[in-house]
ZAMARGU-4260 file (C-alpha; in steps of 0.2 Angstrom, whole numbers, plus 5000, padded with zeros to 4 digits):
<rodrens>
0) 5192/5453/5809 | 5183/5438/5803 | 5170/5449/5794 | 5184/5460/5787 | 5194/5444/5781
5) 5178/5438/5773 | 5174/5454/5763 | 5191/5456/5758 | 5193/5438/5751 | 5176/5441/5741
10) 5182/5457/5734 | 5197/5449/5728 | 5190/5432/5722 | 5177/5442/5712 | 5191/5451/5700
15) 5198/5435/5691 | 5203/5446/5677 | 5214/5456/5689 | 5220/5441/5696 | 5225/5434/5678
20) 5234/5451/5675 | 5244/5450/5691 | 5250/5432/5687 | 5255/5438/5670 | 5264/5453/5678
25) 5272/5442/5691 | 5278/5430/5678 | 5287/5444/5668 | 5294/5450/5683 | 5304/5435/5688
30) 5322/5435/5682 | 5324/5416/5678 | 5337/5418/5665 | 5341/5405/5650 | 5353/5408/5635
35) 5340/5398/5625 | 5322/5405/5621 | 5314/5395/5634 | 5305/5405/5648 | 5302/5400/5665
40) 5296/5409/5682 | 5306/5411/5698 | 5291/5414/5707 | 5280/5400/5717 | 5268/5398/5703
45) 5271/5398/5684 | 5261/5409/5673 | 5252/5394/5666 | 5248/5387/5683 | 5242/5404/5688
50) 5230/5406/5672 | 5223/5389/5676 | 5220/5394/5694 | 5212/5411/5692 | 5202/5406/5677
55) 5191/5395/5688 | 5175/5401/5697 | 5179/5410/5714 | 5173/5394/5723 | 5187/5383/5715
60) 5200/5397/5717 | 5214/5391/5729 | 5215/5409/5736 | 5196/5408/5739 | 5196/5392/5747
65) 5210/5393/5759 | 5206/5395/5777 | 5222/5394/5786 | 5241/5393/5784 | 5242/5374/5777
70) 5255/5362/5783 | 5270/5363/5770 | 5272/5346/5763 | 5287/5338/5756 | 5291/5339/5738
75) 5301/5323/5738 | 5292/5316/5722 | 5285/5332/5714 | 5290/5336/5697 | 5305/5349/5695
80) 5300/5362/5682 | 5317/5370/5681 | 5336/5364/5680 | 5338/5371/5698 | 5324/5374/5710
85) 5326/5382/5727 | 5325/5370/5741 | 5330/5378/5757 | 5335/5395/5764 | 5349/5396/5778
90) 5350/5413/5785 | 5340/5428/5789 | 5340/5447/5785 | 5342/5452/5803 | 5338/5471/5799
95) 5320/5467/5794 | 5307/5462/5806 | 5300/5445/5809 | 5282/5442/5811 | 5272/5428/5819
100) 5259/5419/5809 | 5254/5404/5820 | 5259/5400/5838 | 5247/5389/5846 | 5247/5371/5839
105) 5261/5376/5827 | 5275/5389/5827 | 5276/5398/5810 | 5285/5414/5807 | 5288/5425/5791
110) 5306/5432/5788 | 5315/5438/5774 | 5334/5433/5767 | 5341/5441/5751 | 5327/5441/5738
115) 5316/5428/5745 | 5302/5429/5759 | 5302/5413/5770 | 5287/5406/5779 | 5295/5394/5792
120) 5284/5381/5801 | 5296/5377/5816 | 5284/5362/5821 | 5286/5353/5805 | 5304/5361/5801
125) 5298/5365/5784 | 5299/5381/5774 | 5287/5389/5760 | 5299/5401/5749 | 5290/5415/5742
130) 5300/5420/5726 | 5296/5434/5714 | 5309/5448/5717 | 5326/5450/5708 | 5333/5462/5721
135) 5335/5460/5740 | 5320/5464/5749 | 5320/5481/5758 | 5304/5480/5768 | 5290/5469/5773
140) 5274/5470/5782 | 5259/5458/5786 | 5240/5462/5788 | 5232/5463/5806 | 5224/5446/5802
145) 5241/5438/5795 | 5232/5434/5779 | 5241/5446/5767 | 5260/5448/5766 | 5268/5463/5757
150) 5286/5462/5751 | 5296/5476/5742 | 5313/5480/5736 | 5324/5495/5732 | 5333/5499/5716
155) 5327/5504/5699 | 5318/5486/5695 | 5309/5488/5712 | 5293/5478/5714 | 5279/5478/5728
160) 5270/5460/5729 | 5256/5457/5740 | 5255/5437/5744 | 5242/5426/5751 | 5249/5419/5766
165) 5238/5404/5766 | 5243/5399/5749 | 5259/5407/5746 | 5252/5414/5729 | 5256/5432/5723
170) 5239/5440/5721 | 5245/5457/5715 | 5261/5466/5710 | 5265/5484/5709 | 5278/5488/5696
175) 5290/5504/5698 | 5279/5511/5711 | 5295/5521/5716 | 5305/5520/5700 | 5319/5531/5707
180) 5325/5521/5721 | 5313/5508/5726 | 5304/5506/5743 | 5311/5511/5760 | 5295/5508/5770
185) 5277/5501/5769 | 5262/5496/5780 | 5244/5490/5777 | 5228/5497/5784 | 5219/5488/5798
190) 5206/5481/5786 | 5220/5477/5773 | 5212/5488/5760 | 5225/5501/5758 | 5244/5500/5756
195) 5255/5514/5758 | 5273/5515/5752 | 5288/5527/5755 | 5300/5530/5742 | 5320/5527/5745
200) 5324/5542/5735 | 5333/5558/5739 | 5316/5566/5739 | 5305/5553/5746 | 5287/5550/5739
205) 5273/5544/5750 | 5260/5534/5740 | 5243/5527/5746 | 5236/5513/5736 | 5220/5504/5735
210) 5227/5488/5730 | 5212/5478/5730 | 5204/5488/5716 | 5210/5489/5698 | 5219/5505/5697
215) 5235/5511/5687 | 5241/5522/5701 | 5240/5526/5719 | 5225/5535/5726 | 5236/5550/5732
220) 5255/5554/5734 | 5265/5567/5742 | 5283/5572/5741 | 5293/5573/5757 | 5306/5587/5760
225) 5324/5580/5762 | 5326/5591/5777 | 5314/5581/5786 | 5327/5566/5785 | 5324/5548/5778
230) 5307/5542/5783 | 5311/5524/5788 | 5294/5519/5797 | 5276/5522/5792 | 5259/5516/5799
235) 5240/5519/5798 | 5229/5524/5811 | 5221/5508/5819 | 5203/5514/5817 | 5204/5528/5803
240) 5212/5524/5787 | 5213/5543/5782 | 5227/5545/5794 | 5245/5539/5795 | 5262/5545/5804
245) 5279/5541/5799 | 5296/5546/5807 | 5314/5548/5802 | 5328/5549/5816 | 5324/5568/5817
250) 5306/5571/5812 | 5289/5564/5815 | 5276/5567/5801 | 5257/5567/5803 | 5246/5563/5787
255) 5229/5566/5782 | 5223/5561/5766 | 5207/5558/5754 | 5206/5551/5737 | 5218/5561/5726
260) 5224/5573/5740 | 5236/5571/5754 | 5244/5582/5766 | 5256/5581/5781 | 5263/5592/5794
265) 5279/5591/5802 | 5279/5598/5821 | 5296/5605/5826 | 5304/5596/5840 | 5323/5597/5846
270) 5333/5597/5863 | 5326/5615/5866 | 5308/5609/5866 | 5309/5602/5883 | 5326/5609/5888
275) 5331/5589/5888 | 5340/5579/5876 | 5328/5570/5865 | 5338/5557/5855 | 5335/5550/5838
280) 5318/5544/5834 | 5317/5525/5831 | 5298/5521/5830 | 5282/5529/5831 | 5263/5523/5834
285) 5246/5530/5837 | 5240/5528/5855 | 5225/5517/5860 | 5213/5531/5858 | 5220/5538/5842
290) 5220/5557/5848 | 5238/5554/5853 | 5254/5547/5846 | 5269/5540/5855 | 5288/5540/5848
295) 5302/5532/5856 | 5321/5537/5854 | 5337/5529/5855 | 5340/5539/5871 | 5327/5529/5880
300) 5314/5543/5880 | 5296/5543/5874 | 5288/5558/5866 | 5270/5560/5868 | 5261/5570/5854
305) 5243/5577/5855 | 5235/5574/5837 | 5221/5584/5831 | 5212/5583/5814 | 5206/5599/5806
310) 5189/5602/5796 | 5188/5599/5778 | 5187/5585/5766 | 5207/5581/5767 | 5211/5591/5783
315) 5229/5595/5787 | 5233/5584/5802 | 5243/5594/5817 | 5251/5587/5832 | 5260/5595/5845
320) 5273/5587/5857 | 5267/5588/5875 | 5278/5577/5885 | 5294/5569/5886 | 5295/5554/5896
325) 5311/5545/5901 | 5305/5527/5900 | 5322/5518/5902 | 5341/5522/5903 | 5344/5512/5888
330) 5340/5516/5869 | 5323/5510/5863 | 5324/5502/5846 | 5306/5495/5843 | 5289/5499/5851
335) 5271/5491/5847 | 5255/5491/5856 | 5247/5474/5861 | 5230/5473/5869 | 5232/5487/5883
340) 5250/5486/5884 | 5264/5498/5877 | 5277/5486/5873 | 5297/5491/5869 | 5313/5483/5864
345) 5329/5490/5868 | 5347/5488/5863 | 5351/5477/5879 | 5340/5464/5873 | 5325/5468/5884
350) 5306/5468/5881 | 5297/5479/5892 | 5278/5480/5895 | 5270/5497/5901 | 5252/5501/5905
355) 5242/5514/5895 | 5249/5527/5909 | 5267/5522/5904 | 5269/5513/5921 | 5281/5499/5920
360) 5271/5481/5921 | 5285/5468/5917 | 5302/5466/5909 | 5309/5452/5900 | 5328/5453/5901
365) 5334/5435/5900 | 5331/5431/5882 | 5345/5441/5873 | 5359/5453/5876 | 5357/5459/5858
370) 5348/5474/5851 | 5329/5470/5848 | 5325/5472/5830 | 5307/5468/5830 | 5292/5461/5841
375) 5277/5452/5833 | 5263/5446/5844 | 5251/5431/5840 | 5233/5436/5834 | 5226/5423/5846
380) 5224/5426/5863 | 5232/5412/5873 | 5220/5399/5880 | 5214/5401/5899 | 5219/5419/5899
385) 5207/5434/5900 | 5214/5451/5901 | 5196/5458/5905 | 5193/5447/5920 | 5208/5454/5929
390) 5203/5466/5942 | 5221/5471/5948 | 5232/5471/5934 | 5247/5475/5945 | 5246/5461/5957
395) 5253/5447/5945 | 5259/5457/5930 | 5268/5442/5922 | 5251/5432/5920 | 5244/5447/5911
400) 5253/5444/5896 | 5240/5437/5886 | 5248/5433/5869 | 5263/5423/5863 | 5276/5434/5855
405) 5292/5433/5843 | 5306/5444/5845 | 5321/5445/5833 | 5338/5452/5836 | 5353/5462/5828
410) 5363/5445/5830 | 5351/5435/5818 | 5341/5426/5833 | 5322/5423/5832 | 5314/5420/5849
415) 5297/5413/5853 | 5291/5418/5870 | 5275/5409/5879 | 5265/5421/5888 | 5261/5407/5901
420) 5277/5403/5911 | 5288/5416/5900 | 5296/5400/5892 | 5308/5406/5878 | 5312/5395/5863
425) 5325/5399/5850 | 5318/5396/5833 | 5332/5402/5823 | 5350/5407/5827 | 5360/5412/5810
430) 5375/5421/5805 | 5374/5439/5809 | 5389/5444/5796 | 5396/5441/5780 | 5394/5422/5775
435) 5406/5418/5761 | 5412/5401/5765 | 5402/5385/5761 | 5408/5367/5758 | 5400/5350/5756
440) 5405/5334/5764 | 5412/5322/5751 | 5403/5308/5758 | 5388/5312/5770 | 5374/5325/5768
445) 5383/5339/5777 | 5386/5356/5773 | 5398/5367/5781 | 5396/5386/5783 | 5408/5400/5789
450) 5406/5418/5791 | 5415/5434/5797 | 5407/5432/5814 | 5418/5417/5817 | 5404/5404/5818
455) 5408/5388/5808 | 5391/5378/5807 | 5388/5360/5800 | 5371/5357/5794 | 5362/5340/5789
460) 5354/5346/5773 | 5343/5331/5772 | 5335/5334/5789 | 5338/5352/5789 | 5345/5352/5806
465) 5361/5360/5813 | 5372/5345/5820 | 5388/5354/5825 | 5396/5371/5827 | 5411/5381/5834
470) 5414/5399/5837 | 5432/5406/5834 | 5435/5419/5846 | 5453/5424/5840 | 5451/5422/5822
475) 5434/5428/5818 | 5433/5431/5800 | 5432/5415/5790 | 5435/5418/5772 | 5434/5399/5764
480) 5433/5381/5769 | 5435/5365/5761 | 5433/5346/5765 | 5447/5335/5760 | 5441/5320/5747
485) 5440/5307/5761 | 5430/5319/5773 | 5442/5317/5787 | 5448/5335/5787 | 5440/5353/5787
490) 5452/5366/5782 | 5447/5384/5786 | 5455/5399/5780 | 5455/5417/5789 | 5456/5435/5784
495) 5470/5437/5796 | 5480/5424/5785 | 5479/5410/5797 | 5475/5392/5791 | 5467/5379/5803
500) 5464/5360/5799 | 5450/5353/5809 | 5445/5336/5812 | 5429/5335/5802 | 5419/5325/5815
505) 5423/5336/5831 | 5429/5353/5823 | 5444/5352/5834 | 5461/5358/5827 | 5473/5345/5821
510) 5490/5347/5828 | 5497/5358/5842 | 5496/5375/5833 | 5488/5385/5819 | 5497/5390/5803
515) 5500/5409/5803 | 5511/5411/5790 | 5504/5425/5779 | 5498/5442/5784 | 5486/5442/5769
520) 5467/5436/5768 | 5466/5418/5763 | 5456/5417/5747 | 5457/5398/5741 | 5458/5382/5749
525) 5461/5365/5740 | 5466/5347/5745 | 5475/5334/5734 | 5465/5319/5727 | 5474/5308/5740
530) 5473/5320/5753 | 5492/5322/5756 | 5493/5340/5752 | 5484/5356/5756 | 5487/5372/5745
535) 5481/5389/5750 | 5481/5406/5740 | 5480/5423/5748 | 5477/5441/5743 | 5495/5443/5743
540) 5497/5434/5726 | 5505/5419/5736 | 5503/5401/5735 | 5507/5391/5751 | 5508/5371/5752
545) 5506/5360/5768 | 5508/5341/5768 | 5503/5327/5779 | 5516/5319/5789 | 5512/5301/5791
550) 5527/5298/5802 | 5521/5293/5819 | 5504/5293/5825 | 5494/5302/5824 | 5497/5311/5807
555) 5500/5329/5809 | 5501/5343/5794 | 5516/5353/5791 | 5522/5367/5781 | 5531/5363/5765
560) 5535/5380/5757 | 5527/5395/5747 | 5529/5406/5732 | 5523/5422/5727 | 5521/5416/5709
565) 5508/5430/5701 | 5511/5449/5701 | 5491/5451/5701 | 5477/5442/5711 | 5476/5424/5711
570) 5460/5419/5703 | 5458/5401/5706 | 5469/5386/5714 | 5466/5368/5711 | 5475/5351/5712
575) 5475/5337/5697 | 5482/5321/5695 | 5497/5315/5684 | 5489/5302/5674 | 5507/5293/5671
580) 5513/5293/5690 | 5495/5296/5699 | 5505/5310/5709 | 5496/5326/5713 | 5499/5342/5702
585) 5495/5358/5708 | 5490/5373/5697 | 5486/5393/5700 | 5478/5404/5688 | 5480/5423/5690
590) 5473/5440/5684 | 5491/5442/5676 | 5484/5429/5663 | 5497/5416/5668 | 5494/5398/5671
595) 5506/5391/5684 | 5510/5373/5688 | 5521/5369/5704 | 5535/5356/5707 | 5529/5347/5722
600) 5540/5332/5721 | 5556/5343/5722 | 5550/5356/5734 | 5555/5355/5752 | 5563/5364/5766
605) 5552/5380/5765 | 5555/5381/5746 | 5540/5379/5734 | 5547/5376/5716 | 5539/5381/5700
610) 5538/5368/5686 | 5531/5380/5672 | 5521/5396/5670 | 5511/5399/5653 | 5501/5415/5647
615) 5486/5409/5641 | 5477/5424/5636 | 5481/5440/5627 | 5468/5453/5631 | 5455/5443/5641
620) 5456/5441/5660 | 5454/5423/5665 | 5442/5420/5680 | 5442/5402/5684 | 5447/5384/5679
625) 5442/5366/5681 | 5447/5348/5674 | 5438/5343/5659 | 5428/5326/5662 | 5435/5311/5652
630) 5425/5312/5637 | 5439/5313/5623 | 5456/5304/5623 | 5465/5320/5628 | 5466/5326/5644
635) 5460/5345/5645 | 5460/5359/5656 | 5445/5372/5655 | 5447/5390/5658 | 5434/5404/5658
640) 5437/5422/5655 | 5428/5439/5657 | 5426/5439/5638 | 5412/5425/5641 | 5423/5412/5634
645) 5429/5395/5639 | 5444/5388/5633 | 5451/5369/5632 | 5469/5368/5635 | 5480/5353/5633
650) 5483/5347/5650 | 5502/5344/5646 | 5507/5357/5633 | 5494/5370/5639 | 5491/5373/5620
655) 5473/5380/5618 | 5464/5366/5608 | 5446/5373/5608 | 5437/5390/5611 | 5418/5390/5614
660) 5405/5403/5619 | 5402/5403/5637 | 5386/5407/5648 | 5382/5425/5645 | 5370/5431/5658
665) 5376/5448/5662 | 5392/5445/5671 | 5406/5432/5667 | 5407/5415/5675 | 5417/5418/5692
670) 5419/5400/5697 | 5414/5383/5690 | 5413/5365/5698 | 5413/5349/5689 | 5397/5339/5696
675) 5401/5321/5702 | 5394/5307/5690 | 5377/5302/5693 | 5375/5285/5701 | 5358/5282/5692
680) 5360/5292/5675 | 5372/5289/5661 | 5389/5287/5665 | 5394/5296/5650 | 5384/5311/5654
685) 5393/5325/5663 | 5388/5341/5670 | 5396/5357/5676 | 5388/5370/5689 | 5395/5388/5689
690) 5391/5405/5697 | 5392/5422/5690 | 5390/5438/5699 | 5373/5436/5705 | 5367/5419/5696
695) 5369/5400/5698 | 5368/5389/5684 | 5371/5372/5675 | 5381/5367/5659 | 5380/5351/5649
700) 5395/5342/5642 | 5403/5342/5629 | 5405/5361/5628 | 5402/5366/5610 | 5395/5383/5613
705) 5377/5378/5611 | 5368/5390/5621 | 5353/5379/5625 | 5364/5368/5634 | 5366/5380/5648
710) 5353/5387/5661 | 5355/5400/5675 | 5345/5410/5687 | 5347/5423/5700 | 5353/5416/5717
715) 5358/5430/5726 | 5354/5448/5721 | 5368/5456/5730 | 5382/5445/5723 | 5387/5427/5726
720) 5403/5423/5732 | 5405/5404/5733 | 5396/5388/5731 | 5398/5369/5733 | 5390/5353/5727
725) 5384/5339/5737 | 5391/5322/5735 | 5376/5314/5729 | 5374/5327/5715 | 5357/5332/5722
730) 5361/5349/5728 | 5370/5365/5725 | 5373/5377/5739 | 5377/5395/5736 | 5384/5409/5748
735) 5379/5426/5746 | 5391/5435/5756 | 5384/5452/5762 | 5366/5445/5762 | 5372/5431/5775
740) 5362/5418/5766 | 5365/5401/5760 | 5353/5394/5746 | 5350/5376/5743 | 5346/5372/5725
745) 5339/5355/5720 | 5346/5349/5703 | 5334/5342/5690 | 5345/5336/5676 | 5331/5329/5666
750) 5323/5348/5664 | 5341/5354/5658 | 5342/5340/5645 | 5323/5344/5640 | 5327/5362/5637
755) 5343/5357/5627 | 5333/5345/5615 | 5320/5358/5613 | 5334/5370/5606 | 5336/5357/5591
760) 5350/5347/5585 | 5366/5352/5578 | 5369/5364/5570 | 5352/5372/5573 | 5356/5381/5589
765) 5371/5389/5581 | 5360/5398/5569 | 5351/5406/5582 | 5367/5415/5586 | 5368/5423/5570
770) 5359/5440/5567 | 5343/5436/5558 | 5345/5417/5561 | 5347/5406/5545 | 5336/5417/5535
775) 5346/5433/5540 | 5357/5443/5529 | 5373/5437/5539 | 5371/5419/5535 | 5367/5422/5517
780) 5384/5433/5518 | 5393/5418/5525 | 5387/5407/5511 | 5392/5419/5498 | 5409/5421/5505
785) 5410/5402/5507 | 5407/5398/5489 | 5417/5413/5483 | 5433/5405/5492 | 5429/5389/5482
790) 5430/5399/5466 | 5446/5409/5471 | 5454/5392/5477 | 5450/5384/5460 | 5457/5400/5450
795) 5444/5415/5447 | 5448/5415/5428 | 5448/5396/5426 | 5437/5390/5412 | 5436/5372/5419
800) 5422/5364/5426 | 5419/5370/5443 | 5419/5357/5458 | 5406/5363/5470 | 5409/5357/5488
805) 5402/5361/5505 | 5421/5364/5512 | 5435/5376/5510 | 5453/5374/5513 | 5459/5379/5531
810) 5470/5392/5524 | 5455/5402/5518 | 5446/5403/5535 | 5457/5420/5539 | 5450/5429/5524
815) 5433/5424/5527 | 5432/5429/5545 | 5440/5446/5541 | 5427/5449/5527 | 5414/5446/5540
820) 5420/5460/5550 | 5430/5451/5564 | 5448/5455/5565 | 5456/5443/5577 | 5475/5444/5582
825) 5487/5432/5575 | 5486/5422/5591 | 5468/5421/5590 | 5470/5415/5571 | 5482/5402/5576
830) 5471/5395/5591 | 5456/5394/5578 | 5466/5386/5564 | 5473/5374/5578 | 5457/5371/5584
835) 5451/5364/5566 | 5468/5356/5563 | 5469/5345/5578 | 5449/5341/5580 | 5451/5323/5575
840) 5469/5321/5578 | 5467/5311/5594 | 5456/5298/5585 | 5462/5296/5567 | 5481/5303/5570
845) 5478/5314/5554 | 5477/5333/5553 | 5461/5341/5547 | 5464/5352/5532 | 5447/5358/5527
850) 5430/5365/5535 | 5413/5364/5531 | 5399/5377/5531 | 5392/5372/5549 | 5409/5369/5556
855) 5414/5386/5550 | 5398/5394/5558 | 5402/5386/5575 | 5420/5393/5574 | 5414/5410/5570
860) 5401/5412/5584 | 5412/5403/5596 | 5427/5415/5592 | 5420/5432/5589 | 5417/5444/5603
865) 5401/5442/5613 | 5399/5461/5613 | 5406/5473/5601 | 5420/5485/5607 | 5414/5496/5621
870) 5419/5514/5623 | 5424/5510/5641 | 5438/5498/5632 | 5444/5512/5621 | 5444/5524/5636
875) 5455/5512/5645 | 5468/5511/5630 | 5469/5530/5631 | 5472/5530/5648 | 5487/5519/5646
880) 5494/5526/5630 | 5488/5545/5630 | 5494/5560/5639 | 5483/5574/5644 | 5483/5590/5634
885) 5481/5608/5639 | 5462/5605/5643 | 5465/5589/5652 | 5458/5577/5638 | 5468/5562/5634
890) 5476/5562/5616 | 5490/5552/5607 | 5502/5563/5597 | 5500/5559/5578 | 5519/5555/5577
895) 5518/5543/5591 | 5503/5532/5586 | 5512/5522/5572 | 5527/5519/5584 | 5515/5512/5596
900) 5506/5501/5583 | 5522/5494/5577 | 5530/5490/5595 | 5515/5487/5607 | 5505/5470/5608
905) 5507/5461/5592 | 5518/5472/5582 | 5513/5478/5564 | 5525/5480/5550 | 5528/5496/5542
910) 5519/5490/5525 | 5505/5482/5536 | 5502/5498/5544 | 5503/5509/5529 | 5490/5499/5520
915) 5478/5498/5534 | 5478/5518/5535 | 5476/5520/5516 | 5461/5508/5516 | 5453/5518/5533
920) 5456/5535/5525 | 5449/5530/5509 | 5465/5533/5499 | 5466/5515/5491 | 5452/5505/5485
925) 5459/5488/5488 | 5468/5491/5503 | 5485/5489/5495 | 5498/5503/5491 | 5504/5510/5474
930) 5522/5507/5468 | 5525/5526/5470 | 5521/5526/5487 | 5530/5510/5492 | 5546/5519/5485
935) 5542/5535/5495 | 5540/5525/5511 | 5558/5522/5514 | 5566/5527/5530 | 5552/5540/5531
940) 5536/5544/5539 | 5521/5533/5534 | 5511/5539/5519 | 5495/5548/5522 | 5501/5552/5540
945) 5499/5570/5537 | 5479/5566/5534 | 5479/5562/5552 | 5475/5576/5565 | 5490/5583/5576
950) 5482/5575/5591 | 5471/5560/5591 | 5457/5559/5603 | 5446/5545/5607 | 5432/5551/5596
955) 5444/5555/5583 | 5451/5536/5583 | 5434/5529/5584 | 5423/5540/5572 | 5436/5548/5559
960) 5448/5534/5558 | 5440/5517/5562 | 5423/5523/5556 | 5413/5517/5572 | 5397/5526/5577
965) 5400/5529/5595 | 5393/5542/5607 | 5400/5559/5612 | 5401/5555/5631 | 5418/5552/5638
970) 5414/5537/5648 | 5396/5530/5646 | 5393/5514/5657 | 5387/5501/5644 | 5387/5508/5625
975) 5394/5497/5612 | 5397/5494/5595 | 5388/5482/5583 | 5396/5464/5586 | 5403/5462/5568
980) 5412/5478/5570 | 5427/5471/5581 | 5446/5471/5581
</rodrens>
């Protein structure tokens, strides 16, 4: 293989132009997201670094010079190019194989978790993280010499990336090779020249790529009939690259290909072939001689195929099942060839070695009781063992195993087995089910993780070692966990509704029994600042409170009371501090748009009282909340909503004091967390971490809507469920839920501050939020309206000298806002005016009665909708208010529409409604009504109502009445109207 590797390396390094292009492609594929125009790569190399690297001569190239997998050095003092940098990956995708890379002087393996591939050096306890995908990795393979690694994803944005394992550099990227649904399986040829991929679509496409040459497409491709099942495994012939085989659960396919052409055959096989049950195929391989193939089944049997290759340039390869061998009683999940052995792994965790004639040689049964997912042998033969010199291979079968190997199991365990002595060493043992709970210790470098498998594990994130764990056998599904502010207790909430308070040092339960006071899953846990109260929220919309009884010793937790305070799901729950008495405050936020505060001091005897309940939104749904840092004289509460807005509410009156544009990264902010003040940084600088559906980000304070003060990147492509921040403000930990992974992200605040500085000083960043910027038509329209308001305020017909100013009265703001095509509700207008009116009241004691141009632009871009009205929103309205006609289409009768507009939401008066209809239907040039029409509108139907169709549909309302340009589909996924056309 040394000659093959040298030839392969020379072939690659001679193509610097191709490498430059691949690095550019890789940079464009990365999904590192920012609000501002700055761009950065999520891969292991930035575009600039890659270009500089590959523009060197081949002898200077890192890929060319690399000769082995290097030691992974610490990056303690290295420059952090992005605000958040992936530092460590806790977890493993147990459904994908694990490969052995080195195992003589160092133990190194390759595995995947979420959208990241990990090279883990167990000897030095270090990781090299290969980032480049934006979707979860669906399949992975390595070359025979372990030099090249290939990863691929499913979905519409699927990628195939070939990595150099010695440097961690992506050397080639294939975009949309299976644009329908991504890649389900792949394999490299024995000389690493060719790559085969199998699509994940309903009609699977098999493509063969010569990835070392600059080609736009595959060498050949063929579509597989869906009747042959989903092909989930494929491999090349070990000595003939023109032959391949693949298998589904029901069929094994044999391929022959030449450039531009590929054929396959699917020999029929069923239980009638041998008059015995065959079972579902799990894996297939070519036999040592190449003229036979082997397939193992989940029934513990092996099918022997005779393979024949016909004449011609691209002969159709045929095969026939000749034998059905019952190897073992348990289902076989994996099979591979090693030296002269056929090696299988089964559902009971056994690894069995057979000779070429399928005779049992040795069986390892003491390592695991879980199904084997993969077996990977080292590329070097262990020192002191020579298979060829063994005269009788059956006398000392155990010593004949000449290579160390790594096995992975369905329970997320990775075990390294030494050939000499059969010594097994567990390299990894991670969570095998959904991992949604993560919490950081408030004073020590510890992070706790809990999963649905009932495992609670504590990691030292500085040393990267697990220090404590506990398995819950009765209550398995851990939903959420949290430490108290002193670090004495760790509360655990389960899906069964049980709450346990554990000693943080021993993970043993505090008190004699658990709290099982709810039948609904616990979703939130939070301690008060003095560790005297613990509050929970569950899926039954109920808040429960426990208190620490300090009478006697030791102190015990007792139940205080609960209250079903919301009629929709509880979004967030948190404690605060009463600034006058220093007593805890408890608040909950629900999807019902209500903010509820509880009376802790007067609650007792199984009764939890409510102190107040406020509706804080009209149409938006709040998602989370946090306490605003002490940057102002007022005490604020921050709330985020699904309209991509953040609101500052007065902590006492709950009045909305400010609305700003929140991070807009494809999904609203789901949770947010104020970072603790940095010990080394500016004490007046404050930051916030947040998560969206699949991203984690940082936000600078004060909140003002500046998009350059926020940054985010993909953290879990399948969705992030929870996150936590370390006590020293250095790391953010995100839990991915279904991907069973926790990522550690190192924070670089200077990088975030630099990005904000590059965005420009106030008000320049806000000009970029206007269509066309400062030179665009919208900005000129705002200027014209601004000065027109001054003329109108001074009198249009006045002949006196005009006083030109850059400010307009606050009373003019609603008219300017509406003139720009943004029609806020009366409550939204009140919030806007109050925001300006009270903006300087805490400092000066006086109201603000006017606004300048820059302040108005900030007000406009922060309050207007981020996206226009979508068809989905209008469709939802008709689902609530409409009735189906004879064709099943939702309609609103003409006579009911005025009644609905005058009684639902913010009611309109009859005169207001008539004026709006006259303007919309073109009967009035100024939006008003004539005296004749006013006299006719007494106790009768609205004027112009006869111009409305008898039955108003969604399309009629959108196009004919409101004048919006909207598609004809009933419910398209994402269409929206221009952002200026909102109501």
